[in-house]
C-alpha positions in Angstrom: -47.2 4.5 40.7 -45.9 2.6 37.8 -44.7 -1.0 38.5 -42.4 -2.6 36.1 -42.3 -6.5 35.8 -39.4 -8.2 34.2 -40.5 -11.2 32.5 -37.9 -13.8 31.5 -37.1 -13.9 27.8 -36.3 -17.0 25.7 -32.5 -17.2 25.1 -31.7 -15.9 21.8 -29.0 -17.2 19.6 -26.4 -14.7 18.0 -27.7 -15.4 14.4 -30.6 -17.5 13.7 -29.6 -17.8 10.1 -26.9 -20.3 10.6 -27.3 -23.4 8.4 -25.4 -26.4 7.2 -26.6 -28.5 4.3 -24.8 -31.4 2.7 -25.6 -32.5 -0.8 -25.8 -36.2 -1.4 -22.0 -37.3 -1.4 -20.7 -39.6 -4.2 -18.2 -42.4 -4.0 -16.7 -43.1 -7.4 -14.6 -45.9 -8.7 -11.8 -44.5 -10.8 -9.7 -47.5 -11.2 -9.7 -51.2 -10.2 -8.7 -50.7 -6.7 -9.3 -46.9 -6.2 -12.4 -45.1 -5.0 -12.8 -41.4 -4.5 -15.3 -39.4 -2.4 -16.9 -36.2 -3.6 -19.4 -34.0 -1.5 -20.7 -30.4 -1.4 -21.4 -28.7 1.9 -23.0 -25.3 2.1 -22.6 -23.5 5.4 -23.7 -20.1 6.8 -21.8 -19.4 10.0 -23.4 -17.6 12.9 -21.8 -14.4 14.3 -20.3 -16.2 17.2 -18.3 -18.4 15.0 -17.3 -15.5 12.6 -16.4 -13.3 15.5 -14.2 -15.9 17.1 -12.4 -16.7 13.8 -11.7 -13.1 13.3 -10.2 -13.0 16.8 -7.6 -15.7 15.9 -9.6 -18.8 16.7 -9.0 -21.5 14.0 -12.1 -23.7 13.2 -11.2 -27.3 12.2 -13.9 -29.0 10.1 -13.8 -32.8 9.9 -15.2 -35.1 7.1 -16.0 -38.5 8.2 -16.6 -41.7 6.1 -17.6 -45.1 7.8 -18.3 -48.5 6.2 -19.7 -51.1 8.4 -21.1 -54.5 8.0 -24.5 -55.0 9.5 -24.9 -57.6 12.3 -28.2 -58.6 13.9 -26.6 -60.2 16.9 -24.3 -57.5 17.9 -23.1 -54.0 17.0 -22.2 -53.3 13.3 -18.5 -54.3 12.4 -16.7 -51.3 11.3 -14.8 -52.2 8.2 -13.4 -48.7 7.1 -13.3 -45.3 9.0 -11.5 -42.3 7.4 -11.4 -38.8 8.7 -10.2 -35.6 6.9 -9.5 -32.4 8.7 -9.2 -28.9 7.2 -8.4 -25.9 9.3 -9.9 -22.4 8.6 -8.2 -19.4 10.0 -8.1 -15.7 9.7 -4.9 -13.6 9.3 -5.7 -10.3 10.5 -2.5 -8.5 9.1 -3.5 -9.6 5.4 -7.1 -9.7 6.2 -7.3 -13.1 4.6 -9.1 -16.4 5.5 -6.7 -19.3 5.1 -7.5 -23.0 4.6 -5.1 -25.8 5.3 -5.2 -29.5 4.8 -2.6 -31.0 7.3 0.4 -28.8 6.9 -0.4 -27.7 3.4 -2.1 -24.4 2.8 -4.6 -24.9 -0.1 -6.3 -21.4 -0.2 -5.9 -17.8 0.9 -8.8 -15.5 0.3 -10.4 -12.3 1.5 -13.7 -13.9 1.2 -15.2 -16.0 3.8 -17.6 -17.9 1.6 -14.9 -18.9 -0.7 -12.9 -20.2 2.3 -15.7 -22.1 3.6 -16.2 -23.9 0.3 -12.6 -24.9 0.1 -12.6 -26.1 3.7 -15.7 -28.0 3.5 -16.4 -29.5 0.1 -14.7 -32.7 -0.5 -13.0 -33.3 -3.9 -11.3 -36.5 -5.0 -10.8 -37.8 -1.4 -9.2 -41.2 -1.9 -10.3 -44.1 0.2 -7.8 -46.1 1.9 -8.2 -49.8 2.0 -8.8 -51.7 5.4 -5.7 -53.8 6.5 -7.3 -57.2 5.9 -8.7 -56.8 2.4 -8.4 -54.7 -0.8 -10.6 -51.8 -1.3 -11.8 -53.5 -4.6 -12.8 -56.7 -2.5 -14.5 -54.6 0.0 -16.5 -52.4 -2.5 -17.5 -55.5 -4.5 -18.9 -57.1 -1.4 -20.9 -53.8 -0.7 -22.2 -53.6 -4.4 -23.2 -57.2 -4.1 -25.2 -56.9 -0.9 -26.1 -53.2 -0.2 -28.5 -54.0 2.4 -25.8 -55.8 4.5 -23.7 -52.9 4.7 -24.0 -49.3 6.0 -22.0 -46.5 4.4 -22.3 -43.1 6.0 -20.7 -39.7 5.6 -20.9 -36.3 7.7 -19.1 -33.0 8.0 -18.8 -31.4 11.4 -17.0 -28.6 13.4 -14.5 -30.4 15.6 -14.9 -28.7 19.0 -12.2 -30.8 20.5 -9.7 -28.7 18.4 -10.9 -25.4 20.0 -8.9 -23.7 22.7 -9.7 -25.2 26.2 -12.1 -22.5 27.5 -14.2 -22.7 24.2 -14.4 -26.3 24.4 -16.3 -26.1 27.7 -18.5 -23.4 26.1 -19.2 -25.7 23.0 -20.7 -28.4 25.3 -23.5 -26.1 26.4 -23.8 -23.5 23.6 -25.5 -24.5 20.3 -23.7 -21.8 18.5 -20.6 -24.1 18.6 -22.2 -27.1 17.5 -22.2 -27.3 13.7 -22.7 -30.6 12.0 -24.6 -32.2 9.2 -26.6 -35.4 9.7 -25.2 -38.9 8.6 -25.8 -39.2 4.8 -25.6 -42.4 2.7 -23.3 -41.8 -0.3 -24.3 -42.8 -3.8 -22.1 -45.3 -5.2 -20.8 -44.9 -8.7 -19.1 -48.2 -9.8 -16.6 -48.2 -12.5 -18.0 -49.0 -16.1 -17.1 -52.5 -17.1 -14.3 -52.9 -19.3 -12.2 -49.9 -17.7 -9.2 -50.0 -15.4 -7.9 -53.4 -16.5 
């Protein structure tokens, strides 16, 4: 007589090769009161996300930039917070991946890697000044006292933009949690003598 014993197996993910890497972002001064953000993000999607994309689920990726003033006596004071959302979708009839920024389509490509690069890489994203000071004043304060301010940037999949049943699934399933760590951007001030 043969007895078979079923042992519980560790849960396996659909694809263990999923990865997301963020190169160090750069904040560059291009004029007296204008700063631009640039960052490269490399992503390898797991098969769950690729399958959902090909079944008509749009993936919304969010780039976030925060500048806060550090306070020892309370939470940091948020001076600037910006969000940039891009939508990646798949059109089954044309077999193309589409990337849109707001209502504007910026790319249609048959290649997923090309579409991911367009959706995630940040190029010449302008900072918007907080309401109570100019951007130039804020960045001068940050440059004078870099230890007194926290500047951070990250990119993530916005699970709140998924269809409702998938939002619930995203709470418990790691396949839907795709995010970089918060990273401090490198500041590239405008060379003196320019922009005047």
